[in-house]
N, C-alpha and C positions, 0 to 999 in steps of 0.2 A: 504494500500500500504506500503510495507516494505521500511524503510529508507535506502538509499544507501550512500549518502554523506552528511556530515554535514559541512557547510561552515560558518565561522565567529562565534565568541563567543557572548553570549547574556549578557545583563545586568540583573542581578538577582533582583527581587523585595525584599524590606524589609519585613520580616515576620510580621504578624499581632500582635497586642498587646495581652498581656497574663494576663491582670488584673483579669480575672475570677479565676485564679489559685494562686493568690498572697495572698489574704486576709485570715487570719486564722479564723477558725470557731468561736472562742471565742471573736472576736472583731467585732463590728458593723461599726466602722468608716473605711474610705478608707485608703489604705496604705500611710504612711507618707514618704515624700522624705527627709530623714535625712542622714547626713553624718555618716560614720562609724568611729569607733575608729581606730587609727593608729596601724599597726602591727610593730613588732620589725624589725630592719634593717637586711637585708641579710648580709652574709659574703661578703667581698670585695676582689677583686684581683686587684693589681696594675700592669698593663701590659705595658712594655716599648715599645715605638714607636721609633725604631732606627733612622729613617730618621730625626726626629725633636728633639730627646732627650726629648720629652714630655712623660708624663705618662697618661694613660687612666684608670680611675677607673671603674672596671667592677664587676658585681655581680657574685656569685658562688653558684651553687646548692649543692656543697659538696656531689655529688653523688658517691657512691661506685662503684668500677669496677664490671664488670659482674661476677657472680658466676660460670659461665659455662666455662669449658675448651674447647677451640676451637678444639684442636687436638683430644680430646676424641670424640667430636661430628662428626668430619670428618672421624673417623675410625669406627663409629657405623656399626654394622652388625647384622641383625636379621635373624635367621633361618626361621622365619615366612614369608619371601619373597618367599620361595620355593613353587613351583606349587603344591606339595603334600598337603600342608595345605589348599590351595584354593579348591582343589578337595574334601578334607574332609569337609570343611565348606559347600560346595555345597550339599554334601550328607546329612549333618545335617539340612540344610535349608529345604530340601525335606521332611525329617522326621517330622520336626516341622509343616510344612504345612499340613501333614497328620494328625497330632494331632489336628490342628485347624479345619480340615474338619470333623473328626470323633466325635469331642465333640458336644453333643447335648444340653447340659445345657448352656443357654445363659449367665448366670452369670459367669460360669467358662470360657466361651469364652471371656467375657469382662475382666476378671481377667488376662487371658493369654495375651490379647492385652496390658493391662496395664504393665505387667511384661516385655514383649518384648520391649515396648517403653522405659521404664526406663533403660534397659540394653543396649540401643543403637542399637537395631536390627530391628527397624520398617521399614527401607527401603527395607528389604528383603520380606516384607509381605503386601505391600500396597494394592494389589488387594484383598487379603483375608480379611484384615481389613475392606475394603469398603463393601464387601459383607456381613460380619457379622453385621456391624453397620447399614447397610441399613435394614436388617431383624429386628434388635432390634427396629429401628426407626418406622417401620411400624407395627410390631407385638404388640408393647406396646403403640401405639397411640401418640408417642411424636410429631408427625407432626400436631396435632390438639390442640385446647384449652382444657387443662386438666380439669377434673371434680374434684373439691376440696373434694368431698365426697368419691372419689375412694380410696380404701385401697392400700397403697403402702409400700414397705420395704425401709427404709432410706438408708441402705447400697447400695443396687442394683440401686435404683433410682439416688442416688448421683453419683455413679460410671458411670452409663450410661449417665447421663447429662453431666458430664465432658468430657468423651470420644467423645460423639456426637458433642459437641460444639468445641472441639479441632479439629475435622475433618470437620468442616464447616457446620454441620447440624443445622438447626434453631430449637431450643427448648426453649419454654417459661419458664420464671422463676416461673410461676404459678404452675408448676409441683410440687413444694414444699408446696403449700397451704394446701395439705391434712395432713401436719405435724403441722399445726397451731391450736391453740384453738380458742374459740369464740371471744377473744379479738384481734386476729390477731397475736399472739405471738407464737413462737415455743413451743411445749408442753414440760413441765419439765420431763415427763416420758422418753423422748428421751435421757436424760442424762446418762442412763444406757447402751446405745448402743455405746460403745467406737469406734468400727470399723465403724459404721455408721456415727458418729460424725466426724471422721477423713476424711471420704469421702465427707461429707457435707462441711467441712472446705476447702478441696482442690477444690471442685466444685465451691465454692463461688468466687474464684479468676478469673473465666471466665466471670465475670459480665461486663456489659457496663453501661454507664451513665443512671441514673434514675431507676436502678433495685434495689429497696429498699429491696425486699425480700431477695436477695442475700447478701446485706449489713447486714441485721439482722441475716442471717444464719452464716455469718462469725463471728459476735460478739458472738452469742449464742454458736457456736461450740468452738471458742477460749477459752471462759470462762471455759467450762467443760474439755477441753483437757489439759489446763494448770493445772487444779486441779488434773487430772489423773497423770501427770508427777510429780507434787509435792508430791503426795501421794506415788508413787512408788508401787512396788509389781506387781504380775501378770505376764503377758506375756512381758518379757524383750525386745524381738524383736519388738513387737508392740509399747512399750514405746519409744524405740530408734527411730522408724519411726515417732512417734508423735513429739518428740523433734526436729528431723531433719526438719520436715515440719513447725513447729512453728517458727523455725529460718528463713527459706526461704521457701515459699510454692512451691509445685511441678511445678505449672504453670510458676513461675518466675525462675526456675532452668534450667540451661543449661544441655543438655543431655550428650554429649560425656565425658566431664571431670568428671561428676558425675556417670558415668556408673559403675566404680569399686565399689563404695559404694553400689549400688543396687545389683550388682552381689554377693557381699559378704553377703548382707542381704538375698538374695534369697537362697543361698546355705545352710543357717541355718534353713530354714523353713522345717518342717517335711513332707510337701506335695510337695516339690520341684520336678520338672521333670528333671532327669539327662541328658536327651537329650538336653533340653533347656539350662541347665547349661553348658554343654560341648560346645554348639554352642556359647554361650555368651563369654566364656573365650577365645575360639579360635578366634572368630571374633575380640575381643578387641585387641588381640596380632597381628593379621594380619593388622588391621588398624594402630596400633602403628608402624609397620614396614614401612607402606606407609608414615606415618608422618615423620619418621626419614629420609627417602629419600628426602622428600620435604624440610625438615629443612636443610639438607646438601646442597641442591642447593641454598637455601636462604643464607646460610652462605658464600658460594663462592662469591655471589654478594656483600655481606656486607663487606667482606675483601677487595674486589677490589675497593670499594669506598674510602678506606683510611681514613674513618671518625674517627676510633678509635685512630689512630696516629695523624692525622692532626687537629682534633676537640676534644681535650681531655676534654673540658668543658661539652660536650654533653653526655647523658646517652648511654651506650653501652648495649642495651637491645634487641638484635635480637631474642633470644629465647622467651622472653616475647612477643615480637611483633608477632612472628609466633604462639605462643600458643593461642592468641586471636582467631585465625582463625580455630583452631580445634573445637571450639564451634560454631562460627558464620556461617561458611560454612560447614554445616553438610553433605550434600550429597557427598558420597565418589568419585563420578565421577568428581568433580570439583577441582582436584588437582592443575591445573594451576591457578585457582582463589586463592587458599590458598597460593601458592608460591608468587603470585603477591601481595597479601595483607600483607604478611610478610614484603615486601619491602615498601609498602605504609605506614604501621605503623611505620617502622623504620625511614622513611623520615619525617613523622609527628613528631616523638619524637625529632629528631635532630632540625628541624625547630622550634618547640615549645621551645626548649632550647635556640636557637638563640634569639627569641623574649623575652622569659621569664627570661633569665639568663644573657646572654653574650653581646648581641648587645647594642650599645649606641643608643639613640634616633635618632641621625642624620643618623647613619648607617642603622637603621631599616626603616627610611623614604625612603632612597635610595633603599634598598632591596625590599621594598613593591612596589615602583614605577616601578622597573625593572620587577618584577613578573607580575604586571598589564600589562605592555607593552610587556612582554616576549621578551625582546630585547637582544639577545646574543651579538650584536655588542657593547653594552654599558657596558658589564660586567667588563671592566677594571676600571670602576668608583667605584667598590666595593672592600672592603678589601679581602685579599686572602681567608680567611675562608668562606666568603660568596660566592666568586666565585666558590670554590670547591663544595659547597652545591648546588648552582643553576645549575651548569653543571651536577651534578649527577641527580638532579630533571629533567632537560631537557632530559637527556639521557633516564631516566626511562619512561617519558611520551612518547617519540618517540618509544621506544622499545615496550611498552605496546600497543600503537596504531597500530604498525606494526602487532603485534600478532592478534589484533582484526580484522584488515583489512584482514589478511591472512585467518582467520577462518570464518569471517562473511561478508566480503566485504563492510565494513563500515569504513569511516574515522572519528575517534573520537578525533583527536588531539585538535580541538577547545574546545571540551567539557571537556576533562581531564584538559586542561590548566585552564579552568574556575573554576574547582573544587579547584585548588590551589590558584587562584586569590581570590576567596571568602574566603578561609581560612586565607590567609595572611591579607586581609582587616580586618577581625575580630581580628586577633592577634594584628594588629596595633592599633586598638581601645583600647585594654587593655594595650598596651605599653604606649600609651599617657595618659591613666588613671594613670599608675604607675608614670611616670615621672612628671606628673602634680599634683600628690597628690590627684587625684579625687577619692572620695568614692561613688560609684554608689548606687542607691536604688536597692531593689531586682528586681523590674520590669525592670529597665534599665540594670541591670546585666544579667538577663535571656534573654532579647531580643537579646543580643549579644552572650552570652556564649553557647547557645544551638548549635550555629554554630562553635564557637571557640573550642569546645571540639572535633571537627573533625569528628563527625558522618556523616554529609552530604558528606564530602570528601571521607570517607571510603565507604559509600554506593553507591555513583555514580560510583566509580571504580568497586565495586562488580557487579553492574548491568550489565556492559558491558561484564563481563566474565561468568556470570551464566545464562544470558538470550539468548536464541537461536536466536530469531528474534524480531524486535521491529519496531514501527512506529515513525515518527518524533513527533507525538502528545504525544506518551508515554515518549520520551526523554524530550520533553518540560515540561511535568508534573513533571518529575524527577527533572529537574533543576529549577523549580519553588518551589522546595522543598516541594513536596507533603506531606500531613499530616502523612503518614506512615513514611517517613524519619524524619519529624519534631518530632514526639512523641518518636520514637526510640532514637533520639539524645537527647531528654530531659531526658530520663531515664539514658542514659550514663552520661550526665552532672551532674545530681543530685546524682547519685551513686558515681561518682568521688568526688564530693564535700564532701559527707559524709565520704569518706575514706581518703581524702588527705588534705582538706582545712585548718585544724588547723596547721598542719606542714608547709604547704606552706605559710600561712599568717605569721607564726612566723619567716619565712625567709625574709619577706618583700614584698610578692606578694600583688596584689590588693585583696580586700575582695572577698570571694566566697559567695555562697547563704546563708550559715549559718551566716556569719558575717553581710551580708546585712540585713537579717531578724532581727538579734539581734539589729542592729542599727535602723532599721525602727520602731521596736515595743518595744525597750528597754527590750528585752527578754533575758533570760538566754540561754546558749548553749544547755541545755537539751530541752528547749522549741523550739529552732530553729531546732534541730535534729528531734523532733517530727513532726514539720511542714513540713520539707523536705521529711520525710518518707510519710507523708500524700499526699504531692504533687506527689510522685512516684506512689502511689496507684491510684490517680486521673488520671494520665497520662496513666497508664495501662488500665483503662476503655476505654479510647479513642483508644489505640492501639488494644485492643481486638475487637473493632468495625471495625477498618481498616483492621485487619488481615483477616476477612471473608467478607469484603464488596463486593457485587456483581458488584459494579461500579469501582473496582480497575483496573487501567490500567496495573498492573504488574502481572507477572507470579508467580506460586507457589514457586519456588526456591528462587526468590528474596524476596518475602514477608517473607519467612522463615528466610532468612538472616537478614532482618531488625528487626524482632522480636527477633531473637537470639542475635543481638548486645546488646539490652537492657538486656537480660538475662546474657550474658557474663560479662557485666559491673557490675552487681550485684554480680557475683562471684568474679571478680578481686578486688573489693573495699569493700567487706563485712567486712573483718577483718583489713582494713587499705589499704595502697597503695601497691597493688600487682603488679603494673607495674614499678613504678619508684624506690621505695626503697626495692623491692624484699622481700615482707613479707614472713616469713618462711612457713606459711600455704599454700600460693599459690605456693611457691617453691616446697613444697612436692607434691602438685597436678600436677604441671608441670612434676616433676620427674616420677610420676605414669603414666601420660598420654603419655609421650614422650620417656622415657628411660628404665623403669623397666618392664619386661614382667610380666603379671598377672598370678599367679599360683593358 
């Protein structure tokens, strides 16, 4: 039965303990609950209170202004909005479908699917992909227990395994047993098959818990691929792909922002198909034109909030906030969801700065209490900057709920409010840690921070915009923070900590996962980084299982968004803080995705 009206907000359960993922493999004892070393003080602002002539000492994040010119963005115009480009793209899609249909070599079919996916074109060909992959699945017996004595080709087996698992087919890891020797190890003779090793490496990241063969495959392939890169020589395009994959594997990479890289790589290949290349370039520019229109609408809302002028301590990061959604909300039909999530991310950024940078403990206690009660009548008890923020938040929740009611006939006000209550509660925990000088253990930190990173708040909003219909049971599972939401948020938290924690702690923030681990185990920063990266890999195993779970209460589009949130986090924080401090590499990728037509 479809859910029609939601009444009353729920009390959210505390997430289960995470001790399984805390202890490093080289230690046998349980994690120690040790205090961490103190970070250096943040910069301070002394703000005058005119009514009492007292001064309030406040922290400052010393954030730079936005790099983006608002007037330039509002005047953006792309010729690719014209209908003639959409007609040409449709013609090219038809031609590529014909290419897929006439190709009889299944390896070439798989390679074409792989290329189309990398270049951001997969949503045009879902039916064709399903038909081809189903044939491969049946023709090669991937549906049954594999015979370890059956002769297989490493390249094609690995490519098929990865694509089949990506599309939800159940394929046993034992398909790779035929590449092992009598001792159960991968044969050394495979080291000469560089293309096969690259595919084996990529396939290994589709593993779930307990799949030791895929663990061994990753270690084996990584060793020889790193040797190939260090040696150099040979196919430069292949070596570039290997280095790119060793940096971040394909399964962990977000599609849309990385599409220009793959298009550029594809055009250099001697066997590239010019029709496919033309479609990839045209489609990328058409999508960019849509992104520009969505961004302009988001900017109009942002300017109307007055946050830039009235809350100068907060980060002005609307472009970054929207950019997240070019990767997370991939299906092009969900434009309204991307626009909404640009606003959600901007509100999260401002509220995070209120808790993390500007608000006093007393102000934050009042602010959190008012959000819990969602009491507009008590807003005068807050300072002006908090009043402005809460009114903007309230207006956003009401407007978003109105849109959902209009489109789907469901009242989601209590649920969206609950998303912000849960986030504020977690922010408040960390504020108390800071003002009380508390240094949490890694376990205590992660128990709170997988929610304070805002992943659940983001995903609950996304759910209501990308899901066509849903039951009360589905929404209840969402707000109990289903494992899909949990693991996606964990990747977001851990990736963020790798990219931002050293800088944040140097400003006086509470310790992040790196610092907590260093304190718990008297470890170096390098050891802590290694452990957090290991944690990310462990969480991905769980997310891989949830992504294709037959028992999942969620639809395909929402599951894709949840997984892509983790991927987008690994893009944004791979080279540092791509959100808050505007890392130049991310700045370049945003420019390519949003502003510069691809030629």
